[in-house]
N, C-alpha and C positions, 0 to 999 in steps of 0.2 A: 617673408613676403617678397617685395621687390626691392632691388638695390636702389639707392639714391641716384637720381639722374636719369632713371628710366621711367617710362610711363607704363600703365597697364597695357598688356598686349592687345586688348580690344580697342584701346584708345589710340593706337598707333605707336610707332617707335621713333625716337628722335634721330636715330642713325639712318633709318630707311624711309621715314615719313609714312604717311598714310596712303592707302591705295595700292595699286599693283604696278610694278615697274613696266615701262613700255606703254602704258595706257595714259594718254593725255586727256585729262578732264579739265575743261575750261572753268575758270572761276566765275561763278554766278554770284552776284551781290544781292543778298536778301537780308533785310532788316525786319525783325519781328517786333512790332510795337504792342506792348502789353496794356497800354492805356486807351485802346480803341475797342469798339464793339465787334470788329471784324475778327473771326476766329483765325488762328495761325495758319491752318491749311489754306484758307482763302487768301491770306496775305501772300503766301508762297506762290500760289497759282496766279494771282494778279500781278505780282512783281515779275515773274518769269514771262508772262504774256506781254507786259509793257516793254521788257528788255528785248524780247523777240521782235516786237513791232518797230522799236526805234533802232534796231540794228546792232545793239550791244551784244546780243546773242544771235548770230547769224544761223541760217539753216545748216544743220549738221553738227552744231555744237553739242558736245556731250555734257550732260548734267552729272553732278556727283551722285554716287550711289545713295540710296535712301538712308541707309544706316550712317554713312559718312555725313550727309547733310543734317540728319537729326542730331548727331553728336556735336556738330559745329554750331548749330542753332540752339542747342540745349532743349530740344523738343523730343517727345516720344516718337519712336519709329513709326507707329501707326498713324500719327498726325501727318508726317511727311509722305507716307505711303498713300494716304487719302488724297493729298494734293497731287501726287504723281498720277494716281488713277483718274482723277477728274481732268487733269491736263491731257491724258491720253484719250479719254472719252470725247473730249472736245476737239481733238485733232491738233492740239498744240505741240505735243511731243509724241514720239514713237519709241516703244521699247523694243530693242533688238536682242533680247536674251542676254547672253554673256557679254555682248558688245555695248551694253548700257542703254541709257535713255537719251535720245537726241531731239533737238528742236527740229520740227518739220518745216519744209519749204512753205507750206500754207501759212504757218504761224508767223514766219519771217516776211510774209508778203511777196514771196518769189513764186512765179508760176512754175509748174512742173516742167514745162517746155524749156524755160530758161535754165533750170537746174540740169536737165538732160543735156542741153547743148554745152553747158559749162563742163560737164563731165566728159563729153566727147572731145572738147578742146584739150582738156588735161590729158586724156588718153593719147591723143594724137601727138601732143608735144613730148610726152614721155617716149612714145614709139620712135620719134626721130632724134631723141637724145638731147632735147633742149632742157637745160636746167630750170627748176621751178622759178627762180628769181627772174630769169630772162623771159620765161613764158609770161609772167605777170607784167613785166615791162612791155612786152609786145601787145598784150591785151589792153593795157593802159593807153599805149600809143594809138591803137586801133579805135579806142573810145574817145580819143582826143583829150585825155586827162594829163 
């Protein structure tokens, strides 16, 4: 079978971790409570929505893959898939094919105009060679923070 110290290939590898290299998936904190009447898929949906509203999961944050989250929570893949489908139908998340599922600007309470202008700012700063940390400092100073 498998040598000691290794996990099953579908469960991830201790050496390489789970997921794909070069893809940053932000950690979403979801706790499934078994002693409540709310089904697990609704708990996932409600917790992601609350974290998007309070800024814990800002617009553009990638959610874990359905299979990865199901394994982490100890749920069936179809349960997590249902939560993702419902979140997408309500506009909370957007699935971008192989690029994953991300929190939408609408869910995070950010107008599309603000998101567009932030993207323009980032593009302009990159074009003139301003490093990201300095660009953030400039934005904070402009906002008086």
